[in-house]
C-alpha positions in Angstrom: -50.8 17.3 -15.3 -47.7 20.0 -15.1 -47.8 23.0 -18.0 -44.4 23.8 -19.2 -43.1 27.3 -20.4 -40.7 27.9 -23.1 -37.4 29.1 -21.8 -37.3 32.0 -24.2 -40.8 33.3 -23.3 -40.0 32.8 -19.5 -36.9 34.8 -19.8 -38.6 37.7 -21.6 -41.2 37.4 -18.9 -38.9 37.8 -16.0 -36.7 40.1 -18.1 -33.6 38.0 -17.5 -31.1 36.1 -19.9 -31.7 32.6 -20.5 -28.0 31.8 -19.6 -28.7 33.4 -16.3 -31.9 31.3 -15.7 -30.1 28.3 -16.5 -27.2 29.0 -14.0 -29.2 30.1 -11.3 -31.5 26.9 -11.7 -28.6 24.6 -11.6 -27.2 26.7 -8.6 -30.4 26.2 -6.6 -31.3 22.7 -8.2 -34.2 23.8 -9.5 -35.1 21.2 -12.6 -35.4 22.5 -16.1 -36.8 20.4 -19.0 -34.3 21.1 -21.7 -35.8 24.5 -23.4 -38.7 24.3 -21.5 -39.5 25.6 -17.9 -42.3 23.2 -16.0 -44.6 25.4 -13.9 -43.5 24.7 -10.5 -39.9 25.4 -11.5 -41.0 28.9 -12.9 -43.0 29.5 -9.7 -39.7 28.8 -7.7 -37.5 30.7 -9.9 -40.0 33.8 -10.1 -40.0 33.8 -6.3 -36.0 33.5 -6.0 -35.9 36.6 -8.5 -38.4 38.6 -6.3 -36.9 37.6 -2.8 -33.7 38.4 -3.6 -34.4 42.2 -5.1 -31.1 42.0 -6.8 -30.7 43.4 -10.5 -29.3 40.9 -13.1 -25.7 42.3 -12.6 -25.7 41.4 -8.9 -27.2 37.8 -9.8 -24.6 37.6 -12.5 -21.7 38.6 -10.2 -22.9 36.0 -7.6 -22.9 33.4 -10.3 -19.5 34.3 -11.2 -18.1 34.3 -7.6 -19.8 30.7 -7.3 -17.9 29.6 -10.4 -14.7 30.9 -9.3 -15.1 28.9 -6.0 -15.8 25.9 -8.0 -12.8 26.6 -10.4 -10.4 27.1 -7.1 -11.6 23.8 -5.6 -11.3 22.1 -8.8 -7.5 23.5 -8.9 -7.1 22.4 -5.3 -8.3 18.8 -6.3 -6.2 18.6 -9.1 -3.1 19.8 -7.3 -4.0 17.0 -4.5 -4.2 14.4 -7.2 -1.1 15.4 -8.8 0.8 15.0 -5.2 -0.9 11.8 -4.6 0.4 10.6 -8.0 4.0 11.6 -7.2 3.7 10.2 -3.7 2.4 6.8 -5.0 5.4 6.8 -7.4 7.7 7.3 -4.9 6.3 4.5 -2.9 6.2 2.1 -5.6 10.0 2.7 -6.1 10.7 2.6 -2.5 9.0 -0.9 -2.8 10.8 -2.0 -5.9 14.1 -1.2 -3.7 12.9 -3.0 -0.7 12.1 -6.0 -2.8 15.6 -6.0 -4.4 16.9 -5.5 -0.9 15.0 -8.4 0.5 16.0 -10.9 -2.4 19.5 -10.1 -1.9 19.2 -10.7 2.0 17.6 -14.0 1.3 20.1 -15.2 -1.2 22.8 -14.4 1.5 20.9 -16.3 4.0 20.6 -19.1 1.5 24.3 -19.1 1.1 25.3 -18.5 4.6 22.7 -21.5 5.7 24.5 -23.8 3.1 28.0 -23.3 4.5 26.5 -23.6 8.0 25.2 -27.1 7.0 28.7 -27.7 5.6 30.7 -26.6 8.5 28.4 -29.0 10.6 28.9 -32.0 8.5 32.6 -31.5 8.4 32.6 -31.0 12.5 30.2 -34.2 12.6 32.7 -36.0 10.4 35.8 -35.1 12.8 34.1 -35.7 15.8 32.9 -39.3 14.4 36.8 -39.7 13.4 38.1 -38.6 16.7 35.8 -41.1 18.3 36.8 -44.1 16.1 40.7 -43.0 17.0 40.2 -42.7 20.7 38.0 -45.9 20.7 40.8 -47.9 18.8 43.4 -46.3 20.6 41.5 -47.5 24.0 41.3 -50.9 22.6 45.3 -51.0 22.1 46.0 -49.6 25.3 46.3 -51.6 28.3 46.5 -50.6 32.0 48.1 -52.9 34.8 49.2 -52.3 38.2 52.7 -52.4 39.0 54.7 -52.1 42.4 57.5 -49.7 42.5 59.3 -49.0 46.1 56.6 -51.1 47.5 53.8 -48.8 46.4 51.4 -49.7 43.7 51.3 -47.5 40.5 49.3 -47.8 37.4 51.0 -48.3 34.3 49.8 -48.1 30.6 51.0 -50.2 28.4 51.1 -49.8 24.6 49.8 -45.9 24.8 48.1 -43.9 22.1 50.5 -42.0 20.3 
């Protein structure tokens, strides 16, 4: 069974302020139970006070420096978070711009594909018409051999105009 000492009595016994005891306990991860100090924690705190041979002001100064370092670190983290938020907003804006650009490019590609399809159909129609005209012309034209000056000559009768 673990005994507990009221914090105010412990502070009076070690001649240290309660706030200093709470800060040191938190800094050295020594557990406190609200307004009481468990006996093992009290022993650790006494050893801490004795081993350091510091005055209360030195301990307070060390705690203040530790708190200042923590505040500086917190400020650095807030600045880093702010930078990340701005970077994220910038990237989101670029993403939206790229999406609009992609949409325009896709629309242009669709229009060009439609025009290419129309041109292909027109070309196919023209080729088909040419083939029909040529086929009709070949069917109307006739070739026969005729002799002129004793030589054979091919003569096209009813040529395609």
